[in-house]
N, C-alpha and C positions, 0 to 999 in steps of 0.2 A: 419437582420438589416442592414440600408444603412446608408452611412455617408453623414449627410446633406450638408457639404461643396464640396461633390463630385458628380457631377448629374451621375444619371445611364448611364451606357454604351451606352445604346441603344437611348439617347438623344444628338442630336447633340451640340457641342460646338458653341459658338458665332462664332469663327473663321471658324468653318465648313460650316456654315450657309451662311457666307460671300463669302467663297470659293465656295459654291455650286451657290449662287446667280450670282456670276461672271462668273463661267462656263457657265451658261444658257445664261446670258447677251451677252458671248462671241461667242454664236452659230451664225446661218445664219440669219443674218437681213431680215425681213419679210416686202413687200411691205404693204403698210397702207391699201389698198381695202381687202388683205388677214387678215391683224393683227387684223381689227376692228371685223372680224367674229370669230376669235379665243380666243381673250383677255377673261379672266374670269371676275367674279365679285369680285373675292377674292383679298387680300391684297398683296403687293409686291412691287418691283422695276421694273423700265423699263430704256432703253435707245436709245437714237435716234443718227442714223446713217447717215453719207452723204459722198460721193465721195469728194476728197480733193480740188476738184475743186470748191466745194459750199464753200465760203467763204477761200479762198486758203492762206490768211494771218493768218488764225487760226490754229493751231497745236492739234492734237488729236490723242487718241490711236487707232492704226490699228485693224481691226477687227480680232480675230484668224483665224474664218472660212472664211471670205472674206475681205484678206487683202486691196484691193483697196476701202473699206469703212472705215471712221475713226469716233470714237464716239464723239458727239458734246456736248450732254446734258445727263444728269443722274437726275432721280426723284424717288420718290415714292407715293403710292396711298393706300388708305384704300381700294379701288375698282379700279383695273386697267382698267376694260372696262369703267366706269364712268369717271374716270380722263382723259383717252385719247380722248373719244369720246365727252364727254360734254364739255371738258375743252379746251385741247390742239387741239383739230380739230374744235372747234366752237367759244369760246370766249375769247378775247384779255384781258377782264377785270379779269378773272380768271385763266390766262395762264401766268407766267412769259416767259415761253419758247415762246411764240406767241408775246409778246411784245418786247423780245429781238430780236427775227427774223425781226419783223417789223423795228426794231430800225437799224439792221443791213442792211436792203434792203431798206435804202432811196432812192437809186436810182431808185427804182421800184415805188417810189411816193405813196406810203400807207400813205391815209389820216385819220386823227383822229379827235375826237369829245370829248365833255366832259360830262359824267353822273355825276356819284359820284367819278369817275376818268378818266383818260384817256384812251379811246377805240378806236379800228379801227371803221369807218363808216361800215353799214352792208355790203355794195358792197366789200370793201376790208378786210372783215371778211372772204368772199366766196373766193375771190382772193387768199388771204393767205393759207388757206386751200388746195386750187387748187395745189398751188406752194410746200405745203408740201407734198402732194401725189406725186409729180413728182419728188420731190429732195431727200427727207427723208425716212428712213427706220427703222424699230423697231424692239427691243428685249425685254423679259421681263423674270421675274423669281419671281414666287409666292413666298410670305414670310409672316409668321405669325406678325412677328415685323420690318416692314419695315424700320423705323425711323433709329434704330441702322445700320442696313444693308448699308442704302443709306448713311448715315454720314462716314462708314468707306470707302466705296468705292469712293465717292467723295474725301476723304483724300488722297487716294491710287492712283485713276486714273486721278484725276484734268481736269475733261471736260472742254473743252475751255468756254462753254455758261455757266456754273455754277460759280458763284461769292461767294456765303455762302458755306463755310465748305472746299474750297480749301486754300493751304497756299497761303500767300500775294504775295509769288514770283511766283504763277501760276495765279495770277488774270489778265485777259488779258484787257488790256487797252482799246482796241476797243470795248470789250464787255461794258464795264463800260462808255464810252463814248456813245455807241449806247443805251443803257438803259436812260442813262440821256436825250440824244435827243429826243427819244420818250416820255420821261415823261414831257418834256417841250413844246411838240407839241401841246398842247390844256391846256387851263385854264379854271376855273370856270366862268361864266358870272359874269362882276361887278355887285355888288349891284346896286339897282336904287337910285338916290340921291333924297332926298326931296327938294323941292323948296324952 
């Protein structure tokens, strides 16, 4: 007979699942060309890494395996492969990370348009993806319940591009300003006025 309040010893605790995800996320960040071939369709959490010269005014946790890289963003996915390939490396309309990057890279002249929201024009979607392949690296950890794990890791690590889930003292003013600037860069067309 088992005690219903205690999980069996072979079932990892929530803390153990978070610690294991953190261990995997702190491994050697992978170049995006290699990552897209290795990502599974399973659920999990992922972290984006870059050199400190990328957004030098933003702090971030150094990678345990490659200290010359620091964490920029942490997210979760029901399908790691789908989230990274179809959203983060393709469409600003469905990727908070892409919208934030475009806002931070205003000197690069990214252009937006309005669909049902602000999105990069097609040419600049491609340009941003190329920039990401050049400057960013990725780690990931499969996890059956990524929502809880992501929330705890964001709370602990406060990645600089994450705004939700970090304590107010860790919210980066420059990131909020970049998001606001991006969101204000295009508006829906004015309705036609009847004569």
